[in-house]
N, C-alpha and C positions, 0 to 999 in steps of 0.2 A: 508242335510235335509232329514229326514225319510219320507217315503211315507205315505200319509194320505188316508185312505179308508173311503168313505162316501156313503150313499144311496142318490142318486141325482134324482130328477124328470126328466123324459125323455124329457119334454119340455125345460129343461135347457141345454140339450146336443145338440150341433150343429156340423154339419159335418165339417170335416177338409177341409180347402180351397183347391180347385183343387184336391180333393181326386181322385186318379187315378184308384181305384179299384171299380168295380161295385157291387151293392147290389141288387140282383134279387130275387123276390119271387118265388123260385123254390122249388123242393122237399127237398133239403138239408136244406134250410132256414125253411121250415115248420116243418121238423123233429127237428131242433134246437129249434123251438118255443115249440114243444111238450115236449122236454126235460126240457126246462126252466120252463114250466108250472108245470111239475111234481117234479123237483128237484131244481129249482131256478137257478140263474146265478152262475156257479161254479168258473168262472175266471173273476175277475173284469176288466172292461175296464180301459184304461188309458186316462186321460184328462188333460187339462191345463186351468187355468182361462183365460177368455176373458176380454179385457179392457172395453168392453161395456156391460158386464154382462153375466152370464151363463158360460158354459164351452165348449171348443173345443175338440171334440173326436180325440185322437191320434190313438188309436186302439179300436175296439169294435163296428164298424158301423153295422156289421151283428148281433151282440148280441143285439144292440138297436132295430134293425128292428124286430128281433125275439121276443123281449120283447113286442113290440107294437102288434104283431100278437097274442101273448099269453094273451094280455089284462092287462099287468102290467103297473103301473104308474111311476115306478122308477126302478133303477138298481144300483148295487154297482160299484163304480169307484175308481181308484187310482188317486189322484190329485197330479200333479207334476208341478213345476215351470220350464218351458223349454223355451229356446229361439227358434226362427224359425228354425234354422238349426238342433238343437237337436230334435225338434219335427218331422221334415221331416224324419230324419234318423230312428227314432223309428217307425214312421208310416209305412215306407217302410219295415223295417225289420220284423215288426209284421204281415205283410200280405204276404210277398214273399214266404212263405212256403205253402200257400194254394195249394190244389191239382190241381185245374183247373184255370189257369191264361190265359187270352186272350193276344195275341201279343200286343195290344194297352195298356193293363194294365202294362205289363212288360216294354214297351217302356217309358211310362211317369213316372213310378216308378223309373226306372234306371236313367232317366234324372233328376228327382227331387233330388234323393239322391246324384248323382254326382255333381250337382250344389251346394248342401249344403256342401259337402266335400270341394269343391273348395273355397267356401266362408269362411269356417272355416280356411282353409290354409292361405288365405289372411289376416285373422284377427289376428291369433296368431303367424304366421310367424315362427313357430318352429316345428310343428308336421305334419299336413296335407299339409302345404306348401312344406315340403321336399318331401312328397309323390308326389305332383304335379310336382316338378322339377326333381326328381331322378327316380321315378318309374311310375309317372303319376297317376292321381287320378283314372282313369278307371282301371288300373292294381290293385290298392289298393282295388277298389270295387270288382274286380274279385276274389280276395283272400277270400272275404266274401260270395261268391256265388258259385254255381255249374257250372257257365259258364265262358268262357274265356273273356279276355278284348276285343278281337276283336268281339266276339258275342254280348257282351254288347253294344259296339259302334254301331253295326249293328241294334240292337233293337232300340237304341236311334234315329237312322236315320228315323225310322218309324214315329216319331213325326213330321216330315216335310211333311208328306202326307196330302192332303186335306181330310176332314172328310169322304167323300163318299168312297174314295179309302181305307182309314184305316178300315172302316167298312167292306169292301169286304175282307180285310186280316183277320179280326176277324171271318168272316163268311166262311173262307176257300175257297173263290171264286178266290182269288189271292194268290199264294204261297209266302212264306217268302222271298226267294232269289230274285225273280223278283220285289217284293215290295221295297226291299232295293235299287235296281238300279233305280227304278222309283222315289224314294225320292230325287234324284239329279236334277230332273226336277223342273222348277219354278212352282208356283201355276197356272199360266195361261196355261203352257204347260200340267200340269196334268189335267186341265179342258178340254183341247183339246183332250187329250188321253181318258178321260171318254166319250166324245162325239163319238170318233172313236170306242170305245168299244161298245157303244150303237148301232151305225150304223151297225157294222159287227158282233154283237152278239158273241163276244169272248173276252178273256182276254189275256194280253201279256205273251208270254213265257219268259224264262230267256234270251235266245239269242236275242229276240226282245227288251227286256228291256235294255240289255247291248248295243245294237246298238243305241237306242235312247239316252242313257247316253253319248256315245261317240260323237254323233252328237251334243248334247247339249254342250259338252266340247269344240268342235271345232267351235261352233257358227253357225252350219248348220241346227239345228233342227227348223222346222217350222210346221205349220199345215199340209201342203202337205206331208212332210216326215213322219209325224206321221200316216197319213191316208194310205200312201203307205206301211208302215211297218205292220200296223194292218190289212190291206187287205189280207196279207198272213196268212190266218187262219190256225191254227194248225190242224193237221190231227185228233187229238183226240177231237177236239171241233167242227168238222163238223158234222152236223146232219146226222144220218144214219137210213136206214130202213133195218132191218135184216130179211132175209128169211132163215129158216132152210132147209137143203137139203132134209130131209125126207118129208117136206111139199110140195115140188114142183117137185121132180124128177119123180114122176108118170106121169107128164104132158109132159115129154121130151123123145125123143128116147133114148134107152139104150146106154150108152157109152159117152153121152154128158158131157163135163167138165163144171165146174162152170163158167169160163169166158165166154164160148160160150152161156150158159144159160142167163148170165147177159146181154150180147149184144142183144140177141134175145128179152128179156123182154123190154129193153130200146127202141128198134126199134118198138116193138108192141105198147108201150105207146105213142111213137111219132106219130104213125099212128092213134091211137085211144085214145086220151087223155081223162081223166075222166072229166065228165061234172058236 
């Protein structure tokens, strides 16, 4: 069936279910809205009919948001009859080339597409099924992206994080590799870890995360072990007060080394604490 392009009212366009990509009103979206206001929508969105009326957006969520900002009432769309798996694959493929993708966006997008490929394999038993048994679906997915099958699987692991931890990964408060190791902890254990992080005001290093994962695997991880590990604050996360040498050397005898100055200042503060 050939594609059908129509002008559809924005109110008839509904977001894709569990759409993994965020649409934020940032400078890029406002710039897109200005372009649409001046030149119109240059690339139609892709939609499919909904059983209960209207259309589900497959691609074009940002274009719709920009149209709303621009004050338009409708936008051009390509209408396609797609099953759920086809829709997921097109939705992910049309968004994965965006310049700035959060780890959580990649994680859920990869998972949704991988699950769709697997379902297609079970259904037709000829194409993607062979991918699943001979090369594995994740390897097939890797062939269509710039990342290895292992990296894709590690991103998918992030979908097992509780929301607060996943947000910390997006906010770059927790690095990707420690986050992958933490994903092997149960939801309850992750909540315990969050509490320990709040208590000690630090995030887990890769080595700390690996240790917790190993303890989890051996059945030895509990709240006490999590607190003991997190109490070992990383050196780069300890709060520091830095004094420049040129700021303080005038107050010390000539020839004093930095360590001696530090000890002297600590002793002085102990004897005369700030009030």
